[in-house]
Backbone as JSON, one array per atom type, in Angstrom:
{
  "sequence": "XXXXXXXXXXXXXXXXXXXXXXXXXXXXXXXXXXXXXXXXXXXXXXXXXXXXXXXXXXXXXXXXXXXXXXXXXXXXXXXXXXXXXXXXXXXXXXXXXXXXXXXXXXXXXXXXXXXXXXXXXXXXXXXXXXXXXXXXXXXXXXXXXXXXXXXXXXXXXXXXXXXXXXXXXXXXXXXXXXXXXXXXXXXXXXXXXXXXXXXXXXXXXXXXXXXXXXXXXXXXXXXXXXXXXXXXXXXXXXXXXXXXXXXXXXXXXXXXXXXXXXXXXXXXXXXXXXXXXXXXXXXXXXXXXXXXXXXXXXXX",
  "N": [[13.43, -80.0, 51.73], [11.4, -80.07, 49.08], [11.65, -80.78, 45.38], [9.75, -79.25, 43.79], [9.16, -76.93, 45.55], [11.67, -75.75, 45.68], [12.1, -74.85, 43.01], [9.86, -72.98, 42.88], [10.79, -71.16, 44.65], [12.89, -69.95, 43.2], [11.7, -68.49, 41.03], [11.54, -65.21, 39.69], [10.44, -62.04, 41.27], [7.55, -60.13, 40.99], [6.94, -56.43, 39.89], [7.16, -54.22, 42.39], [4.84, -51.79, 43.86], [6.05, -49.22, 44.08], [8.19, -49.24, 42.53], [7.18, -49.43, 40.06], [5.94, -46.79, 40.11], [8.2, -45.45, 39.98], [9.38, -46.08, 37.52], [7.21, -44.92, 35.87], [7.42, -42.41, 36.51], [9.92, -41.75, 35.31], [9.55, -42.08, 32.81], [7.86, -40.13, 32.32], [9.52, -37.93, 32.76], [11.14, -38.2, 30.7], [9.56, -37.87, 28.46], [8.83, -35.29, 28.85], [11.22, -34.1, 28.25], [11.79, -34.64, 25.49], [9.48, -34.13, 24.08], [9.28, -31.29, 23.42], [11.68, -30.93, 21.8], [10.91, -32.73, 19.75], [8.9, -31.08, 18.92], [10.19, -28.89, 18.09], [11.63, -29.87, 16.13], [9.63, -30.73, 14.31], [8.4, -28.15, 13.58], [10.94, -27.03, 12.52], [11.01, -28.62, 10.24], [8.68, -27.93, 8.84], [9.13, -25.3, 8.34], [11.28, -25.66, 6.49], [9.95, -26.88, 4.42], [8.01, -24.7, 3.98], [9.77, -22.69, 2.77], [10.67, -23.92, 0.75], [8.18, -24.25, -0.81], [7.97, -21.51, -1.39], [10.1, -20.95, -3.09], [9.5, -22.51, -5.51], [7.02, -21.16, -6.06], [7.83, -18.41, -6.51], [9.59, -19.04, -8.69], [7.8, -19.97, -10.76], [6.6, -17.48, -11.06], [8.66, -15.84, -12.15], [9.24, -17.13, -14.55], [6.84, -16.78, -15.83], [7.14, -13.91, -16.52], [9.27, -13.98, -18.02], [8.17, -15.29, -20.11], [6.48, -13.32, -21.16], [7.3, -10.77, -22.34], [8.64, -9.55, -20.22], [6.67, -8.48, -18.51], [5.18, -8.48, -15.45], [2.98, -10.46, -13.25], [-0.02, -8.94, -11.95], [-0.33, -7.97, -8.44], [-2.78, -7.92, -7.26], [-6.18, -8.2, -7.82], [-8.4, -5.43, -8.93], [-10.97, -5.3, -8.41], [-13.54, -5.22, -6.33], [-15.3, -7.27, -5.66], [-14.89, -10.69, -5.05], [-14.14, -13.0, -7.65], [-13.63, -15.37, -10.27], [-11.27, -15.52, -13.11], [-12.43, -13.76, -16.12], [-13.69, -14.52, -19.47], [-12.83, -12.52, -21.08], [-10.25, -11.21, -22.77], [-9.5, -8.47, -22.56], [-9.74, -7.54, -19.8], [-8.35, -6.46, -17.08], [-8.12, -7.5, -14.63], [-7.88, -10.07, -14.96], [-5.22, -10.67, -15.22], [-3.89, -10.8, -12.88], [-2.18, -12.57, -10.17], [-3.44, -14.0, -8.58], [-6.9, -14.09, -7.73], [-8.34, -14.4, -5.37], [-10.05, -13.54, -2.57], [-9.66, -13.83, 0.29], [-11.34, -15.22, 3.19], [-13.52, -16.32, 5.89], [-15.75, -17.46, 5.05], [-17.36, -20.34, 4.11], [-18.9, -20.41, 1.65], [-17.7, -18.76, -0.04], [-15.96, -19.72, -2.68], [-13.25, -19.39, -3.42], [-11.96, -19.93, -1.04], [-11.46, -22.5, -0.75], [-11.61, -24.17, -2.85], [-9.67, -25.09, -5.38], [-10.1, -25.19, -8.16], [-11.94, -22.9, -8.61], [-10.62, -20.31, -8.6], [-7.71, -20.36, -8.33], [-6.48, -22.18, -10.28], [-7.07, -21.06, -12.51], [-5.58, -19.03, -13.08], [-2.64, -16.8, -14.1], [-0.43, -17.76, -13.3], [-0.59, -20.51, -12.83], [-0.01, -22.53, -14.99], [2.59, -22.61, -14.85], [3.04, -23.62, -12.17], [1.32, -25.59, -11.16], [0.65, -27.05, -8.71], [-1.08, -27.11, -6.12], [-0.26, -27.19, -3.34], [1.93, -25.58, -3.06], [1.03, -23.08, -2.65], [0.5, -22.68, -0.17], [1.24, -22.44, 3.44], [2.59, -25.05, 5.23], [2.17, -25.05, 7.92], [-0.09, -23.67, 8.41], [-3.26, -24.26, 9.39], [-5.96, -23.57, 8.7], [-9.46, -23.74, 8.29], [-12.58, -23.82, 6.34], [-16.19, -24.07, 6.37], [-18.51, -25.79, 4.31], [-21.69, -26.53, 3.24], [-21.97, -28.16, 5.3], [-19.61, -29.53, 5.33], [-16.14, -29.95, 6.22], [-13.37, -27.99, 5.05], [-10.07, -27.61, 4.3], [-8.35, -24.32, 3.9], [-6.98, -22.87, 0.99], [-4.88, -21.08, 0.45], [-2.29, -19.41, 1.67], [0.12, -17.85, 0.95], [0.98, -14.43, -0.11], [1.22, -11.64, -2.27], [3.66, -9.0, -2.53], [2.46, -5.94, -2.78], [3.72, -3.73, -4.02], [5.14, -5.01, -5.98], [4.04, -5.44, -8.91], [1.4, -4.46, -8.35], [-1.97, -3.29, -7.89], [-4.44, -4.39, -10.32], [-5.03, -2.28, -13.16], [-7.58, 0.11, -14.2], [-9.57, -0.64, -16.99], [-8.3, 0.33, -20.11], [-6.17, 1.89, -18.92], [-3.64, 1.42, -19.52], [-0.73, -0.89, -19.02], [0.66, -0.97, -16.54], [0.53, -1.68, -13.03], [-1.34, -0.24, -10.26], [-1.19, 1.88, -7.12], [-3.35, 1.87, -5.75], [-4.34, 4.15, -5.02], [-3.55, 4.81, -2.47], [-2.05, 7.31, -0.15], [0.19, 7.04, 1.12], [1.67, 5.32, -0.29], [2.19, 6.71, -2.92], [4.84, 8.02, -3.36], [6.5, 5.96, -4.29], [7.76, 3.25, -6.04], [5.69, 1.16, -7.96], [6.34, -1.68, -9.3], [6.24, -2.32, -12.77], [7.51, -4.29, -14.36], [9.8, -7.11, -14.7], [12.5, -6.54, -15.02], [12.46, -3.94, -14.04], [12.5, -3.85, -11.42], [14.68, -2.56, -9.19], [16.26, -3.48, -6.92], [16.65, -6.46, -6.86], [17.34, -8.27, -5.1], [16.74, -7.5, -2.58], [13.93, -7.15, -2.56], [10.93, -8.38, -1.97], [8.83, -11.02, -3.39], [6.8, -12.85, -2.61], [5.24, -13.73, 0.47], [4.18, -15.6, 3.36], [1.2, -15.22, 4.86], [-0.55, -14.46, 8.0], [-3.21, -16.5, 8.99], [-5.45, -15.01, 9.94], [-5.47, -12.76, 8.71], [-4.86, -12.67, 5.99], [-6.25, -11.77, 2.9], [-6.88, -10.13, 0.23], [-5.1, -11.38, -1.47], [-2.59, -10.02, -1.63], [-0.02, -8.19, -0.03], [0.39, -5.13, 1.61], [2.89, -2.78, 2.29], [2.68, -0.15, 4.62], [4.32, 2.92, 3.87], [4.79, 4.85, 5.33], [7.08, 7.02, 6.97], [9.27, 6.15, 5.82], [11.04, 7.34, 3.83], [11.7, 10.72, 3.96], [13.57, 9.26, 6.82], [11.43, 8.46, 9.54], [10.95, 6.98, 12.16], [8.71, 7.42, 13.98], [6.44, 7.4, 12.7], [5.83, 4.95, 11.72], [3.79, 2.19, 10.89], [1.46, -0.57, 10.61], [-0.55, -1.8, 7.79], [-3.88, -3.33, 7.21], [-2.82, -5.72, 6.79], [-0.73, -8.11, 8.03], [2.21, -10.05, 8.65], [2.94, -13.58, 8.36], [3.41, -15.79, 11.13], [4.14, -18.29, 11.72], [6.3, -19.93, 12.1], [7.84, -20.3, 14.51], [7.38, -17.48, 15.32], [8.06, -16.35, 12.91], [8.57, -15.75, 9.42], [8.11, -16.73, 5.99], [9.68, -15.75, 3.19], [9.96, -15.06, -0.49], [12.1, -13.81, -3.04], [12.77, -11.36, -5.62], [14.98, -11.9, -7.05], [15.06, -14.64, -6.96], [15.85, -16.02, -4.52], [14.88, -17.48, -1.33], [13.99, -16.84, 2.09], [13.82, -17.16, 5.59], [12.23, -14.9, 7.9], [12.55, -13.67, 11.1], [10.46, -12.18, 13.68], [10.73, -9.38, 15.79], [9.57, -7.61, 17.21], [6.96, -7.53, 19.3], [4.42, -6.21, 18.73], [4.12, -6.89, 16.01], [3.31, -9.68, 16.08], [0.68, -10.33, 17.42], [-1.7, -12.26, 19.22], [-3.12, -15.1, 17.45], [-6.27, -14.98, 15.98], [-8.51, -17.18, 15.0], [-10.76, -17.48, 12.57], [-11.48, -14.85, 12.56], [-12.58, -11.79, 11.09], [-10.72, -10.66, 8.3], [-10.29, -8.14, 7.53], [-11.05, -6.54, 9.61], [-9.36, -4.76, 11.12], [-7.99, -1.81, 10.3], [-5.52, -0.37, 10.53], [-2.45, -0.66, 12.22], [-0.76, 1.29, 14.54], [2.98, 1.39, 14.97], [5.21, 2.59, 15.99], [8.6, 3.13, 15.68], [9.12, 0.24, 15.35], [11.42, -2.13, 14.52], [10.55, -4.26, 12.61], [8.61, -3.18, 11.03], [10.29, -1.3, 9.74], [12.11, -3.19, 8.41], [10.3, -4.55, 6.74], [9.45, -2.33, 5.0], [12.05, -1.64, 3.84], [12.22, -3.77, 2.16], [10.39, -3.91, 0.63], [9.84, -1.7, -1.63], [11.16, 1.19, -3.27], [11.91, 4.51, -3.17], [10.58, 6.38, -6.14]],
  "CA": [[12.66, -79.13, 50.85], [11.14, -80.83, 47.89], [11.78, -80.0, 44.2], [8.7, -78.03, 43.64], [9.33, -75.88, 46.52], [12.89, -74.96, 45.24], [11.58, -74.24, 41.66], [9.02, -71.92, 43.28], [11.79, -69.97, 44.9], [13.7, -69.38, 42.06], [11.08, -67.52, 40.21], [11.57, -63.73, 39.86], [9.26, -61.66, 41.9], [6.99, -59.07, 40.37], [7.41, -55.19, 40.33], [6.38, -53.39, 43.47], [4.21, -50.38, 43.38], [7.14, -48.22, 44.22], [9.15, -49.56, 41.38], [6.28, -49.08, 39.02], [5.67, -45.51, 39.94], [9.38, -44.79, 39.55], [9.28, -46.16, 36.14], [6.31, -44.0, 35.27], [8.1, -40.97, 36.64], [11.02, -41.61, 34.51], [8.83, -42.02, 31.51], [7.17, -38.68, 32.1], [10.49, -36.91, 32.55], [11.91, -38.35, 29.4], [8.49, -37.29, 27.54], [8.85, -33.82, 29.05], [12.45, -33.83, 27.67], [11.74, -34.94, 24.21], [8.2, -33.56, 23.27], [9.63, -30.02, 22.95], [12.66, -31.28, 20.84], [9.97, -33.24, 18.7], [7.76, -30.13, 18.38], [11.0, -27.76, 17.35], [12.2, -30.55, 14.66], [8.63, -30.64, 13.34], [8.58, -26.87, 13.14], [11.75, -26.56, 11.58], [10.76, -29.28, 8.91], [7.79, -27.16, 8.12], [9.89, -24.05, 7.78], [12.02, -25.81, 5.21], [8.92, -26.94, 3.43], [7.46, -23.58, 3.48], [10.57, -22.12, 2.02], [10.58, -24.58, -0.65], [7.12, -23.6, -1.68], [8.19, -20.13, -1.85], [11.04, -21.13, -4.2], [8.71, -22.82, -6.52], [6.05, -20.25, -6.53], [8.66, -17.57, -7.22], [10.09, -19.48, -9.99], [6.69, -19.7, -11.72], [6.37, -16.02, -11.44], [9.73, -15.38, -12.98], [8.99, -17.88, -15.8], [5.73, -16.07, -16.71], [7.46, -12.75, -16.75], [10.17, -14.39, -19.13], [7.37, -15.56, -21.44], [5.5, -12.3, -21.38], [8.11, -9.66, -22.53], [9.25, -9.17, -18.88], [5.47, -7.92, -17.77], [4.88, -9.58, -14.29], [1.55, -10.67, -13.03], [-0.33, -7.91, -11.03], [-0.24, -8.4, -7.12], [-4.05, -8.23, -6.86], [-7.34, -7.63, -8.7], [-8.81, -4.29, -8.5], [-12.53, -5.55, -8.13], [-14.04, -5.32, -4.93], [-15.97, -8.45, -5.71], [-14.2, -11.64, -5.37], [-14.55, -13.6, -8.85], [-12.66, -15.83, -10.97], [-11.1, -14.88, -14.36], [-13.24, -14.01, -17.2], [-13.18, -14.88, -20.75], [-12.37, -11.25, -21.76], [-8.78, -10.96, -22.45], [-8.95, -7.15, -22.21], [-10.09, -7.36, -18.4], [-6.93, -6.39, -16.49], [-7.99, -8.22, -13.57], [-7.52, -11.62, -15.51], [-3.7, -10.92, -15.2], [-3.49, -10.79, -11.41], [-1.68, -13.76, -9.94], [-4.47, -14.54, -7.7], [-8.13, -13.21, -7.59], [-8.92, -14.95, -4.13], [-10.43, -12.56, -1.46], [-9.89, -14.92, 1.52], [-12.18, -14.9, 4.34], [-13.65, -17.65, 6.65], [-16.83, -17.99, 4.31], [-17.44, -21.57, 2.95], [-19.64, -20.01, 0.4], [-16.57, -18.19, -1.09], [-15.19, -20.88, -3.17], [-11.93, -19.27, -3.54], [-11.09, -20.34, 0.09], [-11.08, -23.88, -0.67], [-11.86, -24.93, -4.18], [-8.53, -24.65, -6.37], [-10.65, -24.99, -9.5], [-12.6, -21.86, -8.82], [-9.83, -19.21, -9.23], [-6.22, -20.66, -8.38], [-6.03, -22.9, -11.5], [-7.43, -20.24, -13.69], [-4.79, -17.82, -13.06], [-1.73, -16.84, -15.09], [0.98, -18.57, -12.84], [-0.87, -22.07, -12.68], [0.63, -23.32, -16.12], [4.02, -22.71, -14.41], [3.39, -24.09, -11.01], [0.44, -26.71, -11.24], [0.68, -27.5, -7.47], [-1.81, -26.17, -5.16], [0.33, -27.33, -2.16], [3.05, -24.6, -2.89], [0.39, -21.76, -2.31], [0.17, -22.59, 1.33], [2.33, -22.61, 4.32], [2.15, -26.27, 5.93], [1.82, -24.83, 9.19], [-1.45, -23.02, 8.24], [-4.35, -25.42, 9.6], [-7.36, -22.86, 8.78], [-10.46, -24.44, 7.66], [-14.06, -23.43, 6.32], [-17.34, -25.08, 6.29], [-19.48, -25.53, 3.15], [-22.6, -27.52, 3.11], [-21.66, -29.14, 6.4], [-18.26, -30.24, 5.07], [-15.27, -28.93, 6.45], [-12.35, -27.95, 4.06], [-8.85, -26.82, 4.35], [-8.09, -23.14, 3.06], [-5.8, -23.3, 0.11], [-4.15, -19.97, 0.22], [-1.56, -18.57, 2.67], [0.86, -16.89, 0.33], [0.51, -13.19, -0.67], [2.11, -11.05, -3.1], [4.14, -7.85, -2.41], [1.6, -5.16, -3.6], [4.52, -2.88, -4.87], [5.59, -6.02, -7.29], [2.83, -5.69, -9.74], [0.52, -3.4, -7.87], [-3.47, -3.57, -8.3], [-4.93, -4.44, -11.68], [-5.57, -1.03, -13.34], [-8.68, 0.11, -14.79], [-9.45, -0.77, -18.35], [-7.84, 1.62, -20.88], [-5.31, 2.7, -18.26], [-2.26, 1.04, -19.76], [-0.3, -2.1, -18.43], [1.08, -1.04, -15.34], [-0.49, -1.75, -11.98], [-1.45, 0.98, -9.48], [-1.01, 1.73, -5.83], [-4.76, 1.94, -5.37], [-4.77, 5.55, -4.37], [-3.02, 5.03, -0.89], [-1.13, 8.46, -0.11], [1.63, 6.41, 1.62], [2.43, 4.6, -1.62], [2.4, 7.52, -4.06], [6.14, 8.39, -3.91], [7.22, 4.77, -4.3], [7.71, 2.35, -7.35], [4.94, -0.12, -8.1], [7.08, -2.34, -10.32], [5.6, -3.34, -13.62], [8.32, -5.41, -15.17], [10.89, -7.99, -13.99], [13.68, -5.65, -14.84], [12.3, -2.66, -13.27], [12.86, -3.94, -10.02], [16.03, -2.05, -9.04], [16.99, -4.05, -6.05], [15.92, -7.69, -6.77], [18.09, -9.17, -3.93], [15.95, -7.04, -1.31], [12.58, -6.91, -2.98], [10.11, -9.76, -1.94], [7.62, -11.17, -4.11], [5.69, -13.42, -1.83], [5.33, -14.07, 1.9], [3.21, -16.41, 4.04], [0.45, -14.31, 6.07], [-1.45, -14.95, 9.03], [-4.57, -16.94, 8.35], [-6.62, -14.27, 10.16], [-5.21, -11.26, 7.94], [-4.65, -12.81, 4.63], [-7.43, -11.3, 2.3], [-7.08, -9.85, -1.2], [-3.71, -12.01, -1.91], [-1.63, -8.99, -1.64], [0.52, -7.64, 1.12], [0.77, -3.76, 1.19], [3.46, -2.14, 3.39], [2.65, 1.24, 4.81], [5.53, 3.1, 3.72], [4.97, 6.2, 6.09], [8.39, 7.25, 7.77], [10.63, 5.41, 5.38], [11.99, 8.36, 3.23], [12.93, 10.59, 4.74], [13.27, 8.4, 7.88], [10.83, 8.98, 10.58], [10.19, 5.82, 12.85], [7.46, 7.72, 14.84], [5.29, 7.21, 11.73], [5.76, 3.52, 11.43], [2.56, 1.46, 11.24], [0.95, -1.81, 9.76], [-1.95, -1.87, 7.22], [-4.7, -4.48, 7.55], [-2.08, -6.86, 6.48], [0.22, -8.65, 8.91], [2.94, -11.18, 8.03], [2.9, -14.77, 9.09], [4.39, -16.05, 12.54], [3.91, -19.99, 12.02], [7.63, -20.69, 12.3], [8.38, -19.71, 15.89], [7.29, -16.1, 15.35], [8.93, -16.05, 11.77], [7.66, -15.74, 8.21], [8.75, -17.04, 4.93], [9.7, -14.9, 2.01], [10.62, -15.28, -1.57], [12.48, -12.53, -3.53], [12.68, -11.16, -7.02], [16.06, -12.59, -7.72], [14.98, -16.25, -6.84], [16.19, -16.81, -3.24], [13.9, -17.54, -0.42], [14.6, -16.84, 3.38], [12.81, -16.95, 6.56], [12.59, -13.76, 8.72], [12.11, -13.86, 12.43], [10.19, -10.84, 14.05], [11.54, -9.04, 17.04], [8.5, -6.68, 18.05], [5.54, -8.14, 19.79], [3.27, -5.8, 17.9], [4.06, -7.7, 14.85], [2.84, -10.91, 16.24], [-0.54, -10.4, 18.37], [-2.26, -13.59, 19.35], [-3.88, -15.32, 16.44], [-7.62, -14.98, 16.06], [-9.03, -17.89, 13.96], [-12.13, -17.03, 12.16], [-11.58, -13.37, 12.57], [-12.61, -10.92, 9.91], [-9.29, -10.46, 8.1], [-10.2, -6.78, 7.19], [-11.67, -5.7, 10.7], [-8.44, -3.82, 11.64], [-7.62, -0.89, 9.33], [-4.25, -0.06, 10.81], [-2.01, -0.67, 13.57], [0.44, 1.98, 14.66], [3.94, 0.57, 15.5], [6.23, 3.57, 16.11], [9.97, 2.57, 16.22], [9.32, -0.95, 15.05], [12.34, -2.69, 13.46], [10.03, -5.04, 11.89], [8.12, -2.39, 10.05], [11.39, -0.74, 8.98], [12.62, -4.19, 7.45], [9.39, -4.61, 5.72], [9.64, -1.22, 4.27], [13.1, -1.77, 2.95], [12.21, -5.04, 1.36], [8.95, -3.9, -0.5], [10.08, -1.06, -2.68], [12.14, 2.01, -3.14], [11.32, 5.82, -3.7], [10.57, 6.91, -7.27]],
  "C": [[12.5, -79.87, 49.64], [11.45, -79.97, 46.48], [11.08, -78.89, 43.66], [8.86, -76.95, 44.48], [10.71, -75.18, 45.99], [12.53, -74.22, 43.93], [10.82, -72.92, 41.9], [9.74, -70.89, 43.67], [12.59, -69.48, 44.07], [13.21, -68.48, 41.12], [11.34, -66.03, 40.51], [10.34, -63.12, 40.48], [8.73, -60.62, 40.74], [7.41, -57.7, 40.64], [6.43, -54.9, 41.54], [5.8, -52.2, 43.02], [5.14, -49.28, 43.53], [8.04, -48.21, 42.91], [8.23, -49.16, 40.06], [6.18, -47.61, 38.92], [7.12, -44.91, 39.65], [9.59, -44.96, 38.09], [8.48, -45.15, 35.4], [6.7, -42.53, 35.44], [9.13, -40.79, 35.72], [10.64, -41.54, 33.14], [8.4, -40.59, 31.33], [8.3, -37.86, 32.0], [11.11, -36.93, 31.41], [10.95, -37.74, 28.21], [8.62, -35.86, 27.64], [10.13, -33.12, 28.32], [12.39, -33.87, 25.98], [10.67, -34.2, 23.38], [8.64, -31.91, 22.67], [10.67, -30.2, 21.79], [11.82, -31.74, 19.63], [9.27, -32.14, 17.99], [8.68, -29.09, 17.57], [11.39, -28.66, 16.22], [10.95, -30.5, 13.77], [8.41, -29.1, 12.63], [9.72, -26.46, 12.05], [11.62, -27.33, 10.26], [9.57, -28.47, 8.11], [8.26, -25.75, 7.5], [10.57, -24.35, 6.48], [11.04, -26.19, 3.97], [8.28, -25.67, 2.9], [8.42, -22.71, 2.45], [10.8, -22.44, 0.68], [9.54, -24.23, -1.47], [7.3, -22.29, -2.2], [9.19, -20.14, -3.11], [10.48, -21.33, -5.55], [7.81, -21.84, -7.04], [6.97, -19.06, -7.22], [9.22, -17.87, -8.66], [9.16, -19.51, -11.09], [6.66, -18.34, -12.08], [7.46, -15.53, -12.1], [9.46, -15.95, -14.19], [7.88, -17.29, -16.61], [6.25, -14.66, -17.2], [8.61, -12.91, -18.19], [9.3, -14.54, -20.46], [6.38, -14.51, -21.73], [6.05, -10.96, -21.47], [8.32, -8.86, -21.45], [7.98, -8.47, -18.12], [5.39, -9.07, -16.48], [3.39, -9.38, -13.91], [1.2, -9.38, -11.95], [-0.43, -8.66, -9.54], [-1.65, -8.77, -6.66], [-5.0, -7.75, -7.86], [-7.66, -6.32, -8.08], [-10.35, -4.34, -8.08], [-12.7, -5.83, -6.83], [-14.76, -6.71, -4.8], [-15.27, -9.69, -5.91], [-15.09, -12.52, -6.7], [-13.54, -14.2, -9.56], [-12.31, -15.15, -12.35], [-12.17, -14.95, -15.2], [-12.81, -14.25, -18.4], [-12.61, -13.59, -21.63], [-10.9, -10.91, -21.61], [-8.35, -9.47, -22.37], [-9.36, -6.69, -20.64], [-8.75, -7.44, -17.66], [-6.99, -7.37, -15.22], [-7.68, -9.79, -13.85], [-6.17, -11.85, -15.17], [-3.14, -10.83, -13.67], [-3.22, -12.34, -11.06], [-2.68, -14.61, -9.15], [-5.66, -13.55, -7.6], [-8.9, -13.35, -6.38], [-9.1, -13.55, -3.05], [-10.77, -13.43, -0.23], [-10.65, -14.16, 2.68], [-12.42, -16.26, 5.33], [-15.23, -18.12, 6.32], [-16.74, -19.29, 3.42], [-17.97, -21.19, 1.67], [-18.81, -19.22, -0.68], [-15.77, -19.36, -1.32], [-13.79, -20.82, -3.34], [-11.05, -19.86, -2.19], [-10.77, -21.67, 0.07], [-11.14, -24.68, -1.93], [-10.73, -24.4, -5.25], [-9.03, -24.5, -7.78], [-11.35, -23.77, -9.66], [-11.8, -20.63, -9.26], [-8.28, -19.75, -9.37], [-5.7, -21.28, -9.77], [-6.48, -22.24, -12.73], [-6.67, -19.3, -13.85], [-3.56, -17.89, -13.75], [-0.41, -17.69, -14.44], [0.71, -20.2, -12.78], [-0.02, -22.82, -13.68], [2.29, -23.39, -15.56], [4.18, -23.25, -13.1], [2.56, -25.58, -10.91], [0.53, -27.53, -9.87], [0.14, -26.71, -6.47], [-1.11, -26.25, -3.76], [1.43, -26.13, -2.15], [2.39, -23.1, -2.62], [0.06, -21.59, -0.88], [1.15, -23.01, 2.05], [1.84, -23.97, 4.95], [1.9, -26.23, 7.15], [0.54, -23.94, 9.55], [-2.47, -24.04, 8.28], [-5.77, -24.71, 9.46], [-8.19, -23.79, 7.93], [-11.7, -23.39, 7.36], [-14.96, -24.46, 6.04], [-18.22, -24.89, 5.17], [-20.27, -26.71, 3.06], [-22.4, -28.58, 3.99], [-20.45, -29.96, 6.32], [-16.99, -29.34, 5.44], [-13.9, -29.03, 5.46], [-11.22, -27.12, 4.39], [-8.96, -25.61, 3.48], [-6.85, -23.2, 2.41], [-4.73, -22.13, 0.04], [-3.39, -19.32, 1.47], [-0.48, -17.52, 2.08], [0.27, -15.5, -0.35], [1.48, -12.57, -1.26], [2.67, -9.6, -2.6], [3.33, -6.85, -3.29], [2.41, -4.24, -4.58], [5.16, -3.74, -5.99], [4.37, -6.24, -8.11], [1.74, -4.8, -9.57], [-1.15, -4.05, -8.14], [-3.6, -3.55, -9.83], [-5.46, -3.04, -12.07], [-6.98, -1.01, -14.18], [-8.63, -0.06, -16.32], [-9.17, 0.49, -19.11], [-6.65, 2.54, -20.1], [-3.89, 2.15, -18.3], [-1.82, -0.37, -18.98], [-0.02, -2.16, -17.06], [0.24, -1.06, -14.15], [-0.46, -0.47, -11.07], [-1.45, 0.72, -7.88], [-2.44, 1.74, -4.86], [-5.24, 3.24, -4.59], [-4.15, 5.71, -2.95], [-1.84, 6.22, -1.06], [0.17, 7.9, 0.29], [2.33, 5.79, 0.67], [2.87, 5.52, -2.72], [3.95, 7.71, -4.43], [6.97, 7.2, -4.17], [6.69, 4.02, -5.72], [6.51, 1.12, -6.89], [5.49, -0.58, -9.56], [6.25, -2.94, -11.43], [6.28, -4.54, -14.42], [9.38, -6.13, -14.15], [12.11, -7.07, -13.78], [13.6, -4.46, -14.32], [12.47, -2.63, -11.94], [14.2, -3.57, -9.53], [16.83, -2.76, -8.01], [16.46, -5.56, -5.79], [16.32, -8.63, -5.52], [17.18, -8.68, -2.55], [14.56, -6.71, -1.55], [11.85, -8.16, -2.89], [8.93, -9.71, -2.8], [6.58, -11.93, -3.44], [6.03, -13.59, -0.42], [4.22, -14.87, 2.46], [2.39, -15.34, 5.01], [-0.21, -15.07, 6.81], [-2.73, -15.39, 8.63], [-5.69, -16.01, 8.95], [-6.36, -12.76, 9.65], [-5.09, -11.57, 6.53], [-6.11, -12.42, 3.98], [-7.36, -11.06, 0.8], [-5.78, -10.51, -2.07], [-2.76, -11.07, -2.24], [-1.26, -8.65, -0.14], [1.05, -6.33, 0.95], [1.35, -3.15, 2.51], [2.97, -0.75, 3.32], [3.96, 1.85, 4.92], [5.87, 4.51, 4.49], [6.35, 6.18, 6.92], [9.52, 6.59, 7.18], [11.54, 6.45, 4.72], [11.23, 9.63, 3.15], [12.51, 9.87, 6.19], [12.54, 9.04, 8.93], [10.24, 7.88, 11.41], [8.98, 6.22, 13.69], [6.33, 7.36, 14.03], [5.13, 5.83, 11.2], [4.24, 3.08, 11.73], [2.34, 0.29, 10.26], [-0.3, -1.25, 9.18], [-2.84, -2.92, 7.97], [-3.77, -5.81, 7.8], [-1.01, -6.99, 7.64], [0.95, -9.93, 8.44], [2.7, -12.39, 8.76], [3.98, -14.88, 10.14], [4.23, -17.65, 12.74], [5.25, -20.6, 12.4], [8.33, -19.99, 13.47], [8.68, -18.21, 15.6], [8.27, -15.64, 14.09], [8.03, -16.24, 10.36], [8.54, -16.1, 7.03], [8.69, -16.08, 3.79], [10.52, -15.3, 0.57], [10.99, -13.9, -2.24], [12.72, -12.52, -5.02], [13.97, -11.69, -7.77], [16.13, -14.24, -7.43], [15.23, -16.82, -5.62], [15.0, -16.62, -2.45], [14.46, -17.43, 1.0], [13.58, -16.63, 4.54], [13.36, -15.66, 7.73], [11.75, -13.64, 10.04], [11.7, -12.48, 13.1], [10.44, -10.61, 15.37], [10.59, -8.05, 17.76], [7.4, -7.46, 18.19], [4.25, -7.7, 19.01], [2.99, -6.27, 16.55], [3.45, -9.17, 14.92], [1.66, -11.02, 17.36], [-1.05, -11.86, 18.44], [-3.23, -13.92, 18.02], [-5.31, -15.46, 16.64], [-8.44, -15.9, 14.96], [-10.47, -17.65, 13.92], [-12.37, -15.63, 12.18], [-11.84, -12.82, 11.09], [-11.31, -10.33, 9.42], [-9.15, -8.85, 7.66], [-10.92, -5.92, 8.41], [-10.71, -4.72, 11.11], [-7.91, -3.11, 10.37], [-6.22, -0.59, 9.32], [-3.66, -0.28, 11.99], [-0.62, 0.26, 13.88], [1.69, 1.17, 15.47], [5.23, 1.53, 15.37], [7.64, 2.77, 16.5], [10.18, 1.16, 15.91], [10.26, -1.43, 14.12], [11.77, -3.71, 12.37], [9.18, -4.13, 10.6], [9.33, -1.77, 9.16], [12.02, -1.98, 8.0], [11.6, -4.52, 6.29], [9.28, -3.52, 4.55], [10.83, -1.42, 3.22], [13.32, -2.88, 2.15], [11.07, -4.95, 0.55], [9.31, -3.09, -1.58], [11.18, -0.05, -2.49], [11.38, 3.43, -3.73], [11.47, 6.01, -5.26], [11.6, 8.05, -7.43]]
}
């Protein structure tokens, strides 16, 4: 046997087809095991960022009150037409934390242009970061003049913390908008008027298909006296981006994640839907409605 022949026999052989298939199968199994863990880690990271956004936004809200004789911003404008603040200092709508009426229309610049409304609002000098107004898991967009833009607002304010802006000449305190279910309850006008700050939320992240007037209003039916059969949601539904949970910030400054337990709280997302298309959703006995009510306001 010559030297060349011996050298050829000593070379390792290539993979057989069966060996390649085994390797591919192992890789597929590993991917199937790792991808859910990676997705869970990403979701957890987004949840942490969302809570950090809440803390920063709530801090700006508190600083505003401390600089303005304890008065807090209104949770919403009272004007039915979306518009940025005016130059009139007597216009109550100017003192709402946001004037955005979110929808899926790119012609509504409040959806995507921070210079249209967000940067002109009372909290902006205390925040100056448009990123904290949005949950990182919210990927909703609008199209304007053929260009796709990310929407810029996920957060909404508790309506009972500030209320709707009042009509001109009606004093400083906000209103409940005339909703009968809200009449017996506090609409807090000042920071120190919030009687249970550790249990009263200021901001929450809302679903992209329900965020609208920048406020979240809980239907208080059935809260006092207790009657779980009367529980329902208004048009507003909380976010569910973080494994069926939503981020909240509270009047005392802390933030937390709340996981929903009732499937009526988390119907399938409908991207592009009209956020005002549903007027209310009955939810008798819902533990989630009970929690929202208990963290929104108190009887007067």
